[in-house]
C-alpha positions in Angstrom: 118.7 179.9 165.6 120.4 178.3 162.6 121.0 175.1 164.5 117.4 175.0 165.6 116.2 175.3 162.0 118.5 172.6 160.9 117.3 170.3 163.6 113.7 170.9 162.6 114.5 170.3 159.0 116.2 167.0 159.8 113.3 166.0 162.0 110.9 166.8 159.2 112.8 164.6 156.7 113.0 161.7 159.2 109.3 161.9 159.8 108.5 162.0 156.1 110.9 159.1 155.5 109.2 157.1 158.2 105.7 158.0 156.8 106.6 156.9 153.3 108.3 153.8 154.6 105.1 152.9 156.4 103.1 153.6 153.2 105.3 151.2 151.2 104.7 148.5 153.8 101.0 149.0 153.3 101.4 148.3 149.6 102.6 144.8 150.3 99.8 144.2 152.8 97.2 145.4 150.3 98.7 143.2 147.6 98.9 140.1 149.7 95.3 140.6 151.0 94.0 141.1 147.4 95.9 138.1 146.2 94.4 135.9 148.9 90.9 137.2 147.9 91.6 136.5 144.2 91.4 140.2 143.4 94.3 139.8 141.0 93.9 143.2 139.4 94.5 145.0 142.7 97.3 142.6 143.6 99.1 143.4 140.4 98.9 147.1 140.9 100.5 147.0 144.3 103.0 144.2 143.6 104.2 146.4 140.7 104.6 149.4 143.1 106.7 147.2 145.4 109.0 146.1 142.6 109.4 149.7 141.4 110.9 150.6 144.8 112.4 147.4 146.2 113.8 149.1 149.3 110.5 148.2 150.9 111.3 144.5 150.6 114.1 144.7 153.2 111.7 144.1 156.0 109.1 142.1 154.0 108.2 138.7 155.6 107.0 136.1 153.1 103.3 135.1 153.6 102.5 132.0 155.4 101.9 130.3 152.1 105.6 130.5 151.4 106.5 129.1 154.8 104.3 126.0 154.1 106.2 125.4 150.9 109.5 125.6 152.7 108.2 122.8 154.8 107.9 120.7 151.6 104.1 120.8 151.5 102.0 121.3 148.4 101.1 124.8 147.3 100.0 126.5 144.1 103.2 128.4 143.9 106.6 126.8 144.8 108.5 129.4 146.7 112.2 128.7 147.2 113.8 128.6 150.6 115.3 131.9 151.7 118.7 132.6 150.3 121.5 134.1 152.5 123.6 136.6 150.7 127.3 135.8 150.9 128.3 139.4 149.9 130.5 141.1 152.5 130.8 144.3 150.6 129.1 146.8 152.9 128.8 149.2 150.1 126.3 147.0 148.2 123.0 148.7 147.6 119.8 147.6 149.3 118.3 146.8 145.9 121.2 144.4 144.9 120.9 142.8 148.3 117.2 142.2 147.9 117.5 140.8 144.3 120.0 138.2 145.6 117.3 136.7 147.9 113.9 135.1 147.4 111.9 138.2 148.5 112.4 139.9 145.2 111.7 136.6 143.3 108.6 135.9 145.3 107.1 139.3 144.6 108.0 139.1 140.9 106.4 135.7 140.7 103.3 136.9 142.5 103.1 139.8 140.1 103.4 137.5 137.1 100.7 135.2 138.4 98.5 138.2 139.2 98.8 139.4 135.6 98.1 135.9 134.2 95.0 135.3 136.4 93.7 138.8 135.5 94.1 137.8 131.9 96.7 140.5 131.2 98.9 138.3 129.1 101.1 141.0 127.7 102.4 141.9 131.1 102.3 138.3 132.3 104.7 137.3 129.5 107.1 140.1 130.4 107.2 139.1 134.1 107.3 135.3 133.6 110.2 135.8 131.2 112.2 137.5 134.0 111.2 134.7 136.4 112.4 132.1 133.9 115.7 133.9 133.4 116.4 134.0 137.1 115.7 130.2 137.3 114.2 130.5 140.8 110.8 129.0 140.2 110.9 125.6 138.3 107.3 126.0 137.1 107.6 129.5 135.8 108.3 128.2 132.2 105.0 126.5 132.1 103.1 129.7 132.9 105.3 131.6 130.6 104.4 129.2 127.8 100.6 129.3 128.3 100.8 133.1 128.5 102.6 133.1 125.1 99.8 130.9 123.7 97.2 133.4 124.8 99.0 135.9 122.6 99.0 133.5 119.6 102.8 133.1 119.9 102.6 129.4 119.4 106.1 128.8 118.1 107.7 130.6 121.0 105.4 128.8 123.4 106.4 125.4 121.9 110.1 126.2 122.5 109.5 127.3 126.1 107.3 124.3 126.9 109.7 121.9 125.2 112.5 123.1 127.3 110.4 122.8 130.4 109.3 119.2 129.8 112.8 118.2 128.9 114.2 119.7 132.1 111.7 117.6 134.2 112.3 119.8 137.2 108.8 121.2 137.5 105.7 119.8 139.2 104.6 116.4 137.9 101.0 117.6 137.2 102.2 120.6 135.3 104.6 118.5 133.3 101.7 116.4 132.1 99.7 119.6 131.3 102.7 121.0 129.4 102.7 118.0 127.1 99.0 118.6 126.3 99.7 122.3 125.7 102.4 121.4 123.2 99.8 119.4 121.3 97.6 122.5 121.4 100.3 124.6 119.9 100.8 122.1 117.0 97.0 122.0 116.6 96.9 125.8 116.4 99.7 126.1 113.9 98.1 123.5 111.7 94.7 125.2 111.7 95.3 128.9 111.8 93.6 129.2 108.4 90.3 128.1 109.9 86.9 127.9 108.2 86.9 131.1 106.2 83.2 130.8 105.3 82.0 131.1 108.9 81.1 134.7 109.6 81.7 136.0 113.1 80.8 139.5 114.2 80.9 141.4 117.5 77.4 142.3 118.6 76.5 146.0 119.0 77.4 148.0 122.1 74.0 149.5 122.4 72.2 146.3 123.2 74.4 143.3 124.0 77.9 144.6 124.7 77.2 147.7 126.7 79.1 148.0 130.0 82.2 146.3 131.3 81.3 142.7 130.4 78.6 140.7 128.6 78.4 136.9 128.2 76.2 133.8 128.5 73.7 134.4 125.6 70.9 131.9 125.6 67.7 131.6 123.5 64.6 132.4 125.4 61.8 130.1 124.4 62.5 130.6 120.7 65.0 132.2 118.3 63.6 135.7 118.5 64.5 136.4 122.1 67.8 136.1 123.9 68.7 136.2 127.6 72.2 137.3 128.4 74.4 138.4 131.4 75.9 141.9 131.6 77.6 144.2 134.1 76.6 147.7 133.1 75.3 151.0 134.4 71.7 150.9 135.7 71.8 147.4 137.1 70.2 146.3 140.4 72.1 147.3 143.5 71.1 147.8 147.2 73.3 150.8 148.0 74.1 152.9 144.9 76.5 155.0 146.9 78.6 152.0 147.9 77.9 149.7 144.9 78.8 150.4 141.3 76.4 148.5 139.1 79.0 148.5 136.3 80.8 145.7 138.2 77.7 143.6 139.2 76.3 141.1 136.8 72.5 141.1 136.0 70.3 139.2 133.7 68.8 141.0 130.7 66.8 140.0 127.6 66.3 141.4 124.1 63.8 140.7 121.4 64.6 140.9 117.7 62.2 142.9 115.5 62.8 142.0 111.8 66.6 142.3 111.9 67.1 144.7 114.8 67.6 143.7 118.4 65.6 145.9 120.7 66.7 147.7 123.8 67.6 145.2 126.5 65.3 144.7 129.5 66.7 144.1 133.0 64.7 141.2 134.6 64.8 143.3 137.8 63.9 142.0 141.2 63.4 139.3 142.6 65.6 137.6 139.9 68.4 140.3 140.0 69.8 141.3 143.3 72.8 143.2 144.8 74.8 140.0 144.2 75.8 138.6 140.8 73.3 136.8 138.6 74.0 135.2 135.2 74.1 132.3 132.8 70.4 131.6 132.7 68.1 129.2 130.8 64.3 128.8 130.7 62.7 125.3 130.8 59.8 124.5 128.5 57.5 125.2 131.5 59.0 128.7 131.7 61.0 128.1 134.9 64.2 130.1 134.9 67.4 128.4 136.2 70.4 130.7 136.7 73.7 131.2 138.6 74.1 133.5 141.6 77.4 134.3 143.3 79.0 136.9 145.6 82.3 138.7 145.7 82.5 138.1 149.4 83.1 134.4 148.7 84.6 133.6 145.3 84.9 129.9 146.2 81.1 129.4 145.9 78.4 129.9 143.3 75.0 128.2 143.2 72.2 127.5 140.7 68.8 129.0 141.6 65.3 128.4 140.3 62.7 131.2 139.7 59.2 130.2 138.8 56.8 132.5 136.9 53.1 133.2 136.9 51.6 135.4 134.2 55.0 136.8 133.4 55.9 137.7 137.0 58.6 135.9 139.0 58.4 134.4 142.4 61.3 134.7 144.8 64.2 132.6 143.5 65.0 129.4 145.3 68.4 127.8 145.6 68.5 124.2 144.4 69.3 121.4 146.8 72.6 119.7 147.6 72.0 117.2 144.8 73.1 120.1 142.6 74.7 122.8 144.9 77.5 121.6 147.2 78.5 124.1 149.9 82.1 125.3 149.5 82.1 124.6 145.7 80.8 126.2 142.5 77.8 124.9 140.5 76.9 127.2 137.6 75.9 127.6 134.0 72.7 125.5 133.8 71.2 124.3 130.6 68.0 122.3 130.1 67.3 120.1 127.1 64.5 121.1 124.7 62.2 118.4 126.1 62.8 119.6 129.6 64.0 116.2 130.9 67.7 116.8 131.4 69.8 119.5 133.0 73.4 120.1 132.2 75.7 122.3 134.4 79.3 122.9 135.3 80.7 122.3 138.7 84.0 121.7 140.6 82.2 119.6 143.2 83.9 116.5 144.5 83.7 113.4 142.3 84.9 114.9 139.1 88.0 114.5 136.9 89.6 117.7 138.0 88.7 121.4 138.0 85.3 122.0 136.6 83.4 119.2 134.9 80.1 118.9 133.0 77.4 117.2 135.1 73.9 116.1 134.2 70.7 115.6 136.3 67.4 114.1 135.2 64.2 116.2 135.5 60.9 114.3 136.0 57.5 115.2 134.6 56.8 117.2 137.8 59.9 119.3 137.3 61.9 117.6 140.1 65.6 117.6 139.5 67.3 114.3 140.4 70.9 113.4 141.5 73.8 114.8 139.5 76.0 112.5 137.4 79.4 113.3 136.1 79.5 113.2 132.3 82.8 111.2 132.3 83.1 110.6 128.6 83.6 114.3 127.7 85.3 115.7 130.9 89.0 116.2 131.2 91.5 116.8 134.0 91.2 120.5 133.1 88.1 122.8 133.3 85.0 121.9 131.3 82.3 124.5 131.4 79.3 126.2 129.7 77.4 123.2 128.4 74.8 123.5 125.6 72.9 120.6 124.1 71.6 120.9 120.5 68.7 118.5 120.4 68.1 118.3 116.7 71.6 117.1 116.1 72.0 115.4 119.5 75.3 117.3 120.0 76.8 118.6 123.2 78.8 121.9 122.9 81.0 122.9 125.8 84.2 124.8 126.5 87.4 123.2 127.8 91.0 124.0 128.5 91.9 120.4 129.0 92.0 119.4 125.3 94.2 120.5 122.5 93.1 123.9 121.2 94.2 127.4 120.3 94.7 128.6 123.8 92.6 129.4 126.9 89.1 127.9 126.7 88.1 126.5 123.3 84.7 125.4 122.3 84.2 121.7 121.5 81.4 119.5 120.4 80.6 115.9 121.2 77.9 114.0 119.3 75.6 111.7 121.2 74.9 108.2 119.8 71.3 107.9 120.7 71.4 104.1 120.2 73.8 103.5 123.1 73.7 106.9 124.8 77.4 107.3 124.4 79.2 110.6 123.6 81.8 110.6 120.8 85.3 112.1 121.2 85.1 115.9 121.4 86.0 117.9 118.3 87.5 121.4 118.4 85.3 124.0 116.5 88.5 125.7 115.3 88.8 129.3 114.1 87.1 131.6 113.6 84.9 130.4 116.5 87.9 129.7 118.7 90.8 132.1 119.4 93.9 132.2 121.5 91.9 133.6 124.4 88.8 132.2 126.2 85.8 131.2 124.1 82.7 129.9 125.8 78.9 130.0 126.1 78.3 128.6 122.6 74.7 128.3 121.5 73.0 127.4 118.2 69.6 128.0 116.8 67.5 124.9 115.9 68.5 124.5 112.3 72.2 125.2 113.0 72.6 128.1 110.6 73.6 130.6 113.3 74.1 131.3 117.0 76.0 133.2 119.6 79.1 132.7 121.9 81.2 134.8 124.2 84.9 135.6 124.0 87.5 137.8 125.6 89.5 138.0 122.3 89.2 141.7 122.2 91.4 143.7 124.6 89.6 145.8 127.2 90.7 148.2 129.9 90.4 145.6 132.7 92.5 143.1 130.8 89.8 140.5 130.6 86.1 140.9 129.7 83.8 138.7 127.8 81.9 140.1 124.8 79.0 138.5 122.9 79.6 137.5 119.3 77.2 136.3 116.7 78.2 133.7 114.1 76.6 132.6 110.8 77.7 129.2 109.7 79.1 128.6 106.2 76.3 127.2 103.9 75.8 123.6 104.8 76.0 121.4 101.7 75.1 117.7 101.3 75.5 115.5 98.3 75.6 111.8 97.4 77.2 109.7 94.7 77.9 106.1 93.9 77.8 103.3 91.3 75.2 100.7 90.3 76.8 97.2 89.8 75.7 93.8 88.6 75.7 91.8 91.9 77.1 88.6 90.2 79.8 90.1 87.8 80.5 93.4 89.6 80.3 95.1 86.2 78.8 98.6 86.2 75.3 99.0 85.0 74.8 102.0 82.7 71.4 103.7 82.3 70.1 102.4 85.6 67.5 104.6 87.3 68.2 105.9 90.8 65.1 107.3 92.6 65.5 109.7 95.6 62.4 110.2 97.6 61.6 112.1 100.8 60.3 109.5 103.3 57.9 112.1 104.7 56.6 112.9 101.1 57.2 116.6 101.7 59.1 116.9 98.4 58.5 115.4 95.1 60.8 112.4 94.3 63.6 113.0 91.8 65.5 110.7 89.5 69.1 110.3 88.3 70.3 108.0 85.4 73.7 106.4 85.7 76.3 107.2 83.1 78.2 104.7 80.9 80.3 103.8 84.0 77.3 103.2 86.2 77.9 106.4 88.2 75.4 108.8 89.6 75.5 111.9 91.8 73.1 114.5 93.1 72.9 117.3 95.8 70.7 116.7 98.8 68.7 119.1 101.0 69.4 119.8 104.7 67.2 118.4 107.5 65.8 115.6 105.3 65.4 111.8 105.4 65.7 110.1 102.0 64.8 106.7 100.6 66.9 105.7 97.6 66.4 102.8 95.1 68.2 101.7 92.0 66.4 99.9 89.2 67.2 98.4 85.8 65.0 96.2 83.6 65.7 92.4 84.0 67.1 93.1 87.5 65.7 93.2 91.0 66.0 96.7 92.4 68.0 97.6 95.5 67.3 100.2 98.2 69.1 102.3 100.7 68.5 105.4 103.0 70.4 108.5 104.0 69.5 111.3 106.3 70.8 114.9 106.5 68.4 115.6 109.4 70.2 116.9 112.5 73.6 117.3 110.8 75.3 120.6 111.5 78.2 120.3 109.1 78.4 119.7 105.3 78.7 116.0 104.4 79.3 113.9 101.4 77.5 110.5 101.2 78.5 107.5 99.2 76.1 104.8 98.3 76.6 101.9 95.8 73.9 99.5 94.7 74.3 95.9 93.6 71.4 94.5 91.5 70.7 90.8 91.0 69.3 89.5 87.7 65.7 88.2 87.7 65.8 84.4 87.2 63.6 82.8 84.6 62.1 80.1 86.8 60.5 79.9 90.2 62.0 81.5 93.3 61.1 79.4 96.3 59.6 81.2 99.3 61.0 79.3 102.3 59.1 79.2 105.6 55.5 79.6 104.4 53.4 77.3 106.6 49.7 76.4 106.8 47.5 74.6 109.3 47.1 70.9 108.5 44.9 70.4 105.4 43.8 74.0 105.5 44.4 77.3 103.6 45.0 79.3 106.8 48.4 81.1 107.0 50.3 80.8 110.2 51.9 83.9 111.8 55.4 82.8 110.7 54.1 82.6 107.1 52.9 86.2 107.3 56.4 87.4 108.4 57.9 85.6 105.4 55.3 87.1 103.0 56.0 90.6 104.3 59.5 90.3 102.8 57.9 89.5 99.4 55.6 92.5 99.8 58.7 94.7 100.3 60.3 93.3 97.2 57.2 94.1 95.2 57.0 97.6 96.6 60.6 98.2 95.7 60.2 96.7 92.2 57.0 98.4 91.3 57.4 97.6 87.6 57.1 93.8 88.2 54.1 91.5 88.1 54.4 88.0 89.6 52.6 84.7 89.8 52.5 83.2 93.3 52.2 79.4 93.2 51.6 76.7 95.8 52.5 73.0 95.4 51.8 69.8 97.2 53.5 66.4 97.2 52.1 63.4 95.3 50.4 61.8 98.2 46.6 62.1 98.3 43.9 62.7 95.7 45.0 64.7 92.6 41.9 66.8 92.6 42.1 67.5 96.3 45.7 68.5 96.0 44.9 70.9 93.2 42.1 72.5 95.3 44.3 72.7 98.4 47.2 74.3 96.5 45.0 76.8 94.8 43.4 77.8 98.1 46.8 78.2 99.8 48.2 80.3 96.9 45.1 82.5 97.1 45.6 82.9 100.9 49.1 84.3 100.2 47.8 86.6 97.5 45.0 87.9 99.6 47.4 88.7 102.4 49.8 90.5 100.1 46.9 92.6 98.6 45.9 93.6 102.1 49.4 94.9 102.6 49.1 97.3 99.6 50.1 95.3 96.5 47.8 96.0 93.6 45.6 93.1 92.7 46.6 93.5 89.0 50.3 92.8 89.8 49.9 89.4 91.5 48.2 86.1 90.4 47.5 83.0 92.6 48.1 79.6 91.0 47.8 76.2 92.5 49.7 73.4 90.8 48.9 70.6 93.1 51.4 67.8 92.5 51.9 68.6 88.8 55.2 70.4 89.1 57.4 68.5 91.6 60.9 69.5 92.2 61.9 65.9 92.8 60.0 63.5 90.4 57.8 60.8 92.0 59.9 58.1 90.2 63.0 59.2 92.2 61.1 59.2 95.4 59.7 55.7 94.7 63.3 54.4 94.8 63.8 55.7 98.4 63.1 53.7 101.6 59.4 54.4 102.6 59.1 56.9 105.5 62.9 57.3 105.8 64.3 60.8 106.5 65.4 61.0 102.9 61.9 60.0 101.7 60.1 62.6 103.9 62.6 65.4 103.0 61.8 64.8 99.3 58.1 65.1 99.8 58.7 68.2 101.9 60.7 69.8 99.1 57.8 69.3 96.8 55.4 70.9 99.2 56.4 74.5 98.6 55.3 78.1 97.8 57.1 80.0 95.1 56.9 83.0 92.9 58.1 83.9 89.4 58.2 87.2 87.5 55.6 87.0 84.7 55.5 90.7 83.7 57.9 93.6 83.6 56.9 97.1 82.5 59.6 99.3 81.1 61.2 101.5 83.7 60.4 105.1 82.8 63.8 106.9 82.8 62.8 110.4 83.7 65.7 112.7 84.4 64.1 115.2 86.8 65.9 117.6 89.1 64.9 119.0 92.5 
């Protein structure tokens, strides 16, 4: 009986052992399948279980991916060839035996990558450090370094990346990226102080940040309504028993009442479905463009269009292959304020690498044309979440391919409207950017505030976007400069500088230069200014500056150089008439327009405009002809807005020659020299005959 009981007990233990052994093998299968499906959270859980009990690794066969690497083909992760243990000590433990081979290293590396790609950087750092110490994976230091950056450990990351680049044993592409990441570390260390006056706050958890994740804020046809994406309880699902809405993204909107954002509204069907919907924008025609994707195929996402009628949506329609390419991701659409250009992010073929920013024109009928890569701003990394601020002609986007603080940083690139070229991207720095991912930046029209999304706050799942609001530091503008004598370069004290709104919305104001010819004044935002400097006995000088569209504080410098008013005539070259007539030719009008501008600028001056003939012909006729021509000039200038009291017409005929007739008589008749002399005497000129005292009025805005 005792032997029978003992036999049954041993059989029970053997059965349990086989059962648990089989369970452990299932852990690896679950982990590998999850990893292949990019479900890195699940993969990390089960790879960690495997490492906690490494006896299960004895019979583990590396996935096919590892075998491909062993055949010297490219793969995301370089797995070393299988090592054969040379230990002959039969008493060695199974764990020691496993650790001496690549099975243990492979699982450890997979675990580290699972943590990193699930944005669990604390655990990723721990695991990658172990991989680096074992020196099995040449590229492990790169991933160790960027994981350190995500935790703001920039000095440590610099050391790791420096050692990695100096060793030169890693992948060529990652060695290039490592150099860029080092630049990012230096950038971060230099700019940790950031712009203190920008205020950033996490939006409330009742409206915007309820649920597991909230991101992609976008103004909804004005600044008082915002669309955003959120995964939360109560979302649209097909089968509530099998689907948990807390993990499915839907589109919501909220309206602000005074200073309080109201309870969010789910757009519902047909916009939201049992799939994921997010990152939406409305066109001026109230057509919604948004992204839709499925967990069943994480390699694809597409942009959809949903038209509205009386506030109700039609069934959403997927855009064509000019935007959506099967097998790739097109997402995060944005439409310019005039409705004529769509921006979006895609990893479709033809880009610089990873995700790029693309544009597509929209015609007057709403038809979206072919997509074009925005090459001037894209990088070899990922460039995502475009937003174009029309007032300042500035593109905002997120990138991990430029020097930054870590993860995705938000950048801006100004568009030169003259040549349609984008300038070099500029990092927005802290506190907008962090060591984590920062994206989905938007700004209200005047640039004073806006929203963005960031995963800078730790959450239970390791990575979840939350929506933040920012209020820009007060934007300040000012201008200063000097007024000089154009001939001597000496400063002119007590000169009057007038600053006028070109749209006449504000009253002009005046500044008087000090003893050194210096002036300064603050300027308002979103303005276009005309400036002029004046001083008695000098011609004035003008300039213009604009704060319109600027989203950052700026200091302007503008100097003026004034020329002294001569005592005699100032010839007006290029004034022509029809033969023996007073009629002005079109070219003459263009020349006189310049004199009109001088008189408008120097509104304190009165002039005499004179016309002269040569000595040939009848004296009386020449006098009449010159007077008529002078009057034609004056009449034209009066028609252009010059007061009649400020300009006098005077014909001098042949009475005031530049070259005396006696000198001309010495020249060969009808020679080039002879004709040139007569031509010089046939002229139009003006001289200043009156100058009112400039009223120096020191006014302020």
